[in-house]
C-alpha positions in Angstrom: 0.0 0.0 0.0 1.3 3.4 -1.0 1.9 6.0 1.8 0.0 9.0 0.6 0.6 11.0 3.8 2.7 13.6 1.9 -0.3 14.3 -0.4 -2.8 14.8 2.5 -0.2 17.0 4.3 0.4 19.1 1.1 -3.3 19.7 0.4 -4.0 20.4 4.1 -1.1 22.9 4.1 -2.4 24.6 1.0 -5.9 24.7 2.4 -4.7 26.2 5.7 -2.9 28.9 3.8 -6.0 29.7 1.8 -8.1 29.9 5.0 -5.6 32.3 6.5 -5.4 34.5 3.3 -7.1 37.8 3.1 -10.2 38.0 0.9 -8.3 40.3 -1.5 -5.7 37.6 -2.1 -8.5 35.1 -2.8 -10.1 37.5 -5.2 -6.8 38.1 -7.0 -6.6 34.5 -8.1 -5.7 32.3 -5.2 -9.2 30.8 -5.0 -9.3 30.3 -8.8 -6.0 28.5 -8.6 -7.2 26.3 -5.8 -10.4 25.4 -7.6 -8.4 24.5 -10.7 -6.2 22.2 -8.6 -9.3 20.7 -6.9 -10.9 19.9 -10.2 -7.7 18.3 -11.5 -7.3 16.2 -8.4 -10.9 15.1 -8.5 -10.6 14.1 -12.2 -7.5 12.0 -11.4 -9.3 10.2 -8.6 -12.3 9.6 -10.8 -10.1 8.1 -13.6 -8.6 5.7 -11.2 -11.9 4.7 -9.6 -14.0 4.6 -12.8 -11.7 4.6 -15.8 -14.5 4.0 -18.3 -16.8 6.8 -17.0 -16.8 10.4 -18.1 -15.3 12.5 -15.3 -17.6 14.9 -13.5 -16.4 18.5 -13.0 -16.2 19.8 -9.4 -18.6 22.8 -9.2 -17.4 26.3 -8.3 -18.7 26.7 -4.8 -17.2 30.2 -4.3 -13.9 31.5 -3.2 -14.5 30.7 0.5 -15.0 27.0 -0.3 -11.9 26.6 -2.3 -9.8 25.4 0.6 -12.4 22.7 1.5 -12.6 21.7 -2.2 -8.8 21.0 -2.4 -8.9 19.2 0.9 -11.7 16.9 -0.2 -10.3 16.3 -3.7 -6.8 15.7 -2.4 -8.0 13.2 0.3 -10.2 11.4 -2.2 -7.2 11.0 -4.5 -5.0 9.9 -1.6 -7.4 7.0 -0.9 -7.2 5.5 -4.4 -3.7 6.4 -5.5 -1.4 3.4 -5.8 1.5 4.6 -8.1 4.5 6.2 -6.4 5.4 8.1 -9.6 1.9 9.5 -9.9 2.1 10.5 -6.2 5.3 12.5 -6.9 3.6 14.2 -10.0 0.6 15.1 -7.9 2.8 16.5 -5.2 4.4 18.8 -7.7 1.0 19.9 -9.0 0.0 20.9 -5.5 3.3 22.7 -4.9 3.1 24.6 -8.2 -0.6 25.6 -7.7 0.2 26.9 -4.2 3.1 29.0 -5.6 0.8 30.4 -8.3 -1.8 31.1 -5.7 0.7 33.1 -3.7 -0.2 31.6 -0.4 
């Protein structure tokens, strides 16, 4: 079984930084970046769980929900991820998104 603790820690850290960010930072793109990451993580999880199904897009629940959305999507992916190389790639995605978000 793959240890996905680094992934849950990374998405939790990003989410915590978003929750602590001022509204102005969220409005300037941090929330948009977080939603894009959450959508990507959700699609990755869906493709692992249901490879033949068409992935569903995570809805935009607003800038104040973005932190929760990356937490949920990241933890869902952590539950189904089995490939170490894919884990490393996803960790880079989270890191890059957090940098772009500026939090």
